[in-house]
MIMI-751363 format. One record per residue (C-alpha): residue in one letter; x, y, z; residue number from 1. Coordinates in nm, 2 decimals, padded with zeros to 4 digits. Example, Ala and Ser with C-alpha at 12.3 -4.5 7.8 and 13.67 -1.06 7.14 Angstrom:
<node type="A" px="01.23" py="-00.45" pz="00.78" seq="1"/>
<node type="S" px="01.37" py="-00.11" pz="00.71" seq="2"/>
This chain:
<node type="M" px="00.68" py="16.74" pz="-02.79" seq="1"/>
<node type="E" px="00.39" py="16.64" pz="-02.96" seq="2"/>
<node type="C" px="00.10" py="16.49" pz="-02.70" seq="3"/>
<node type="E" px="00.20" py="16.14" pz="-02.65" seq="4"/>
<node type="F" px="-00.06" py="15.85" pz="-02.53" seq="5"/>
<node type="A" px="00.09" py="15.63" pz="-02.26" seq="6"/>
<node type="T" px="00.13" py="15.32" pz="-02.42" seq="7"/>
<node type="I" px="00.36" py="15.21" pz="-02.12" seq="8"/>
<node type="N" px="00.16" py="15.22" pz="-01.80" seq="9"/>
<node type="S" px="00.07" py="15.06" pz="-01.49" seq="10"/>
<node type="D" px="-00.26" py="14.88" pz="-01.49" seq="11"/>
<node type="N" px="-00.51" py="14.99" pz="-01.19" seq="12"/>
<node type="K" px="-00.43" py="14.73" pz="-00.94" seq="13"/>
<node type="E" px="-00.06" py="14.80" pz="-01.00" seq="14"/>
<node type="V" px="-00.08" py="15.18" pz="-00.92" seq="15"/>
<node type="L" px="-00.27" py="15.10" pz="-00.60" seq="16"/>
<node type="E" px="00.00" py="14.85" pz="-00.52" seq="17"/>
<node type="I" px="00.25" py="15.11" pz="-00.59" seq="18"/>
<node type="L" px="00.04" py="15.37" pz="-00.37" seq="19"/>
<node type="E" px="00.05" py="15.10" pz="-00.06" seq="20"/>
<node type="S" px="00.42" py="15.05" pz="-00.09" seq="21"/>
<node type="V" px="00.61" py="15.39" pz="-00.13" seq="22"/>
<node type="K" px="00.68" py="15.62" pz="00.18" seq="23"/>
<node type="T" px="00.93" py="15.88" pz="00.04" seq="24"/>
<node type="I" px="00.80" py="16.08" pz="-00.26" seq="25"/>
<node type="A" px="01.02" py="16.34" pz="-00.42" seq="26"/>
<node type="I" px="00.81" py="16.58" pz="-00.61" seq="27"/>
<node type="L" px="00.95" py="16.73" pz="-00.87" seq="28"/>
<node type="G" px="00.79" py="17.08" pz="-00.98" seq="29"/>
<node type="L" px="00.60" py="17.13" pz="-00.61" seq="30"/>
<node type="S" px="00.51" py="17.47" pz="-00.65" seq="31"/>
<node type="P" px="00.48" py="17.69" pz="-00.31" seq="32"/>
<node type="N" px="00.17" py="17.84" pz="-00.47" seq="33"/>
<node type="E" px="-00.10" py="17.68" pz="-00.27" seq="34"/>
<node type="T" px="-00.36" py="17.71" pz="-00.58" seq="35"/>
<node type="K" px="-00.13" py="17.49" pz="-00.79" seq="36"/>
<node type="A" px="-00.21" py="17.14" pz="-00.86" seq="37"/>
<node type="S" px="00.14" py="17.00" pz="-00.75" seq="38"/>
<node type="N" px="00.12" py="17.21" pz="-00.39" seq="39"/>
<node type="M" px="-00.26" py="17.04" pz="-00.36" seq="40"/>
<node type="V" px="-00.12" py="16.69" pz="-00.45" seq="41"/>
<node type="G" px="00.19" py="16.72" pz="-00.22" seq="42"/>
<node type="K" px="-00.04" py="16.85" pz="00.07" seq="43"/>
<node type="F" px="-00.25" py="16.56" pz="00.00" seq="44"/>
<node type="L" px="-00.03" py="16.28" pz="00.00" seq="45"/>
<node type="Q" px="00.21" py="16.47" pz="00.33" seq="46"/>
<node type="N" px="-00.14" py="16.42" pz="00.53" seq="47"/>
<node type="H" px="-00.21" py="16.10" pz="00.38" seq="48"/>
<node type="G" px="00.12" py="15.96" pz="00.58" seq="49"/>
<node type="Y" px="00.40" py="15.99" pz="00.30" seq="50"/>
<node type="K" px="00.73" py="16.18" pz="00.33" seq="51"/>
<node type="I" px="00.73" py="16.42" pz="00.01" seq="52"/>
<node type="V" px="01.04" py="16.62" pz="-00.07" seq="53"/>
<node type="P" px="00.98" py="16.93" pz="-00.28" seq="54"/>
<node type="V" px="01.23" py="16.97" pz="-00.58" seq="55"/>
<node type="Y" px="01.21" py="17.32" pz="-00.71" seq="56"/>
<node type="P" px="01.43" py="17.60" pz="-00.83" seq="57"/>
<node type="K" px="01.34" py="17.86" pz="-00.55" seq="58"/>
<node type="E" px="01.24" py="17.84" pz="-00.19" seq="59"/>
<node type="E" px="01.35" py="17.69" pz="00.14" seq="60"/>
<node type="T" px="01.08" py="17.52" pz="00.24" seq="61"/>
<node type="I" px="00.77" py="17.41" pz="00.09" seq="62"/>
<node type="L" px="00.46" py="17.24" pz="00.32" seq="63"/>
<node type="G" px="00.72" py="17.27" pz="00.61" seq="64"/>
<node type="E" px="00.98" py="17.03" pz="00.42" seq="65"/>
<node type="K" px="01.34" py="17.14" pz="00.32" seq="66"/>
<node type="V" px="01.33" py="17.25" pz="-00.07" seq="67"/>
<node type="Y" px="01.60" py="17.03" pz="-00.30" seq="68"/>
<node type="R" px="01.71" py="17.22" pz="-00.65" seq="69"/>
<node type="S" px="01.76" py="16.90" pz="-00.83" seq="70"/>
<node type="L" px="01.69" py="16.52" pz="-00.73" seq="71"/>
<node type="K" px="02.06" py="16.48" pz="-00.72" seq="72"/>
<node type="E" px="02.09" py="16.67" pz="-00.43" seq="73"/>
<node type="I" px="01.85" py="16.44" pz="-00.21" seq="74"/>
<node type="P" px="02.08" py="16.27" pz="00.06" seq="75"/>
<node type="F" px="01.86" py="15.97" pz="00.13" seq="76"/>
<node type="N" px="01.65" py="15.71" pz="-00.05" seq="77"/>
<node type="V" px="01.35" py="15.83" pz="-00.26" seq="78"/>
<node type="D" px="01.08" py="15.53" pz="-00.34" seq="79"/>
<node type="M" px="00.89" py="15.72" pz="-00.59" seq="80"/>
<node type="V" px="00.95" py="16.06" pz="-00.84" seq="81"/>
<node type="D" px="00.63" py="16.24" pz="-00.90" seq="82"/>
<node type="I" px="00.70" py="16.49" pz="-01.18" seq="83"/>
<node type="F" px="00.46" py="16.79" pz="-01.23" seq="84"/>
<node type="R" px="00.75" py="16.92" pz="-01.56" seq="85"/>
<node type="K" px="00.72" py="16.90" pz="-01.90" seq="86"/>
<node type="P" px="00.75" py="16.56" pz="-02.08" seq="87"/>
<node type="D" px="01.06" py="16.68" pz="-02.24" seq="88"/>
<node type="A" px="01.25" py="16.68" pz="-01.89" seq="89"/>
<node type="F" px="01.13" py="16.32" pz="-01.86" seq="90"/>
<node type="N" px="01.45" py="16.17" pz="-02.04" seq="91"/>
<node type="A" px="01.70" py="16.37" pz="-01.81" seq="92"/>
<node type="I" px="01.46" py="16.29" pz="-01.53" seq="93"/>
<node type="I" px="01.50" py="15.91" pz="-01.57" seq="94"/>
<node type="D" px="01.87" py="15.95" pz="-01.62" seq="95"/>
<node type="I" px="01.94" py="16.06" pz="-01.25" seq="96"/>
<node type="C" px="01.68" py="15.82" pz="-01.12" seq="97"/>
<node type="I" px="01.88" py="15.55" pz="-01.29" seq="98"/>
<node type="E" px="02.20" py="15.68" pz="-01.16" seq="99"/>
<node type="R" px="02.05" py="15.72" pz="-00.77" seq="100"/>
<node type="K" px="01.97" py="15.35" pz="-00.79" seq="101"/>
<node type="D" px="01.71" py="15.38" pz="-00.53" seq="102"/>
<node type="V" px="01.40" py="15.55" pz="-00.69" seq="103"/>
<node type="K" px="01.12" py="15.22" pz="-00.76" seq="104"/>
<node type="V" px="00.85" py="15.43" pz="-00.90" seq="105"/>
<node type="F" px="00.86" py="15.70" pz="-01.21" seq="106"/>
<node type="W" px="00.54" py="15.87" pz="-01.19" seq="107"/>
<node type="G" px="00.43" py="16.16" pz="-01.47" seq="108"/>
<node type="Q" px="00.10" py="16.36" pz="-01.35" seq="109"/>
<node type="L" px="-00.20" py="16.39" pz="-01.55" seq="110"/>
<node type="G" px="-00.12" py="16.50" pz="-01.88" seq="111"/>
<node type="L" px="00.24" py="16.45" pz="-01.91" seq="112"/>
<node type="V" px="00.34" py="16.12" pz="-02.11" seq="113"/>
<node type="N" px="00.68" py="16.01" pz="-02.26" seq="114"/>
<node type="N" px="00.72" py="15.67" pz="-02.37" seq="115"/>
<node type="E" px="01.09" py="15.70" pz="-02.43" seq="116"/>
<node type="A" px="01.17" py="15.77" pz="-02.08" seq="117"/>
<node type="A" px="00.90" py="15.53" pz="-01.94" seq="118"/>
<node type="Q" px="01.05" py="15.26" pz="-02.14" seq="119"/>
<node type="K" px="01.39" py="15.34" pz="-01.99" seq="120"/>
<node type="A" px="01.26" py="15.33" pz="-01.65" seq="121"/>
<node type="L" px="01.11" py="15.00" pz="-01.70" seq="122"/>
<node type="D" px="01.48" py="14.85" pz="-01.84" seq="123"/>
<node type="A" px="01.64" py="15.00" pz="-01.54" seq="124"/>
<node type="G" px="01.39" py="14.78" pz="-01.31" seq="125"/>
<node type="M" px="01.13" py="15.05" pz="-01.22" seq="126"/>
<node type="R" px="00.78" py="15.09" pz="-01.25" seq="127"/>
<node type="V" px="00.61" py="15.31" pz="-01.45" seq="128"/>
<node type="V" px="00.30" py="15.53" pz="-01.39" seq="129"/>
<node type="Q" px="00.20" py="15.79" pz="-01.66" seq="130"/>
<node type="N" px="-00.09" py="16.04" pz="-01.70" seq="131"/>
<node type="Q" px="-00.23" py="15.99" pz="-01.37" seq="132"/>
<node type="C" px="-00.24" py="16.15" pz="-01.02" seq="133"/>
<node type="P" px="-00.20" py="15.98" pz="-00.71" seq="134"/>
<node type="K" px="-00.44" py="16.20" pz="-00.53" seq="135"/>
<node type="I" px="-00.72" py="16.11" pz="-00.78" seq="136"/>
<node type="V" px="-00.61" py="15.75" pz="-00.75" seq="137"/>
<node type="L" px="-00.64" py="15.75" pz="-00.35" seq="138"/>
<node type="Q" px="-00.97" py="15.95" pz="-00.36" seq="139"/>
<node type="N" px="-01.14" py="15.70" pz="-00.57" seq="140"/>
<node type="R" px="-01.02" py="15.38" pz="-00.41" seq="141"/>
């Protein structure tokens, strides 16, 4: 997939409202490697009172939390999905979010945009943030 410009996105005010309202964040692609952005973001969010849920193909725990292999496996409600995966994976991820019926926010990290998946998320009643990082947003508010 070529790089896309985010034509579907929340404005700055809405992004802050989102971060004030969500409690549980599934982080897809949360690496156990402390030098990776996903780990730094997860740790930051955890330290700021969010319940993080690592979704990663390996490991048993990351940042002291049980790791799930997929979004489908998480047995409790998730408010937001924060995605550290390639944009071409977003369509399958949004389908799972819609199937779950509990995800309120579909968030693609810095540099990650998939407007088709974002539109699907909007159509399903979710809020959408693309090409942004919750850690940076919270640090700069």
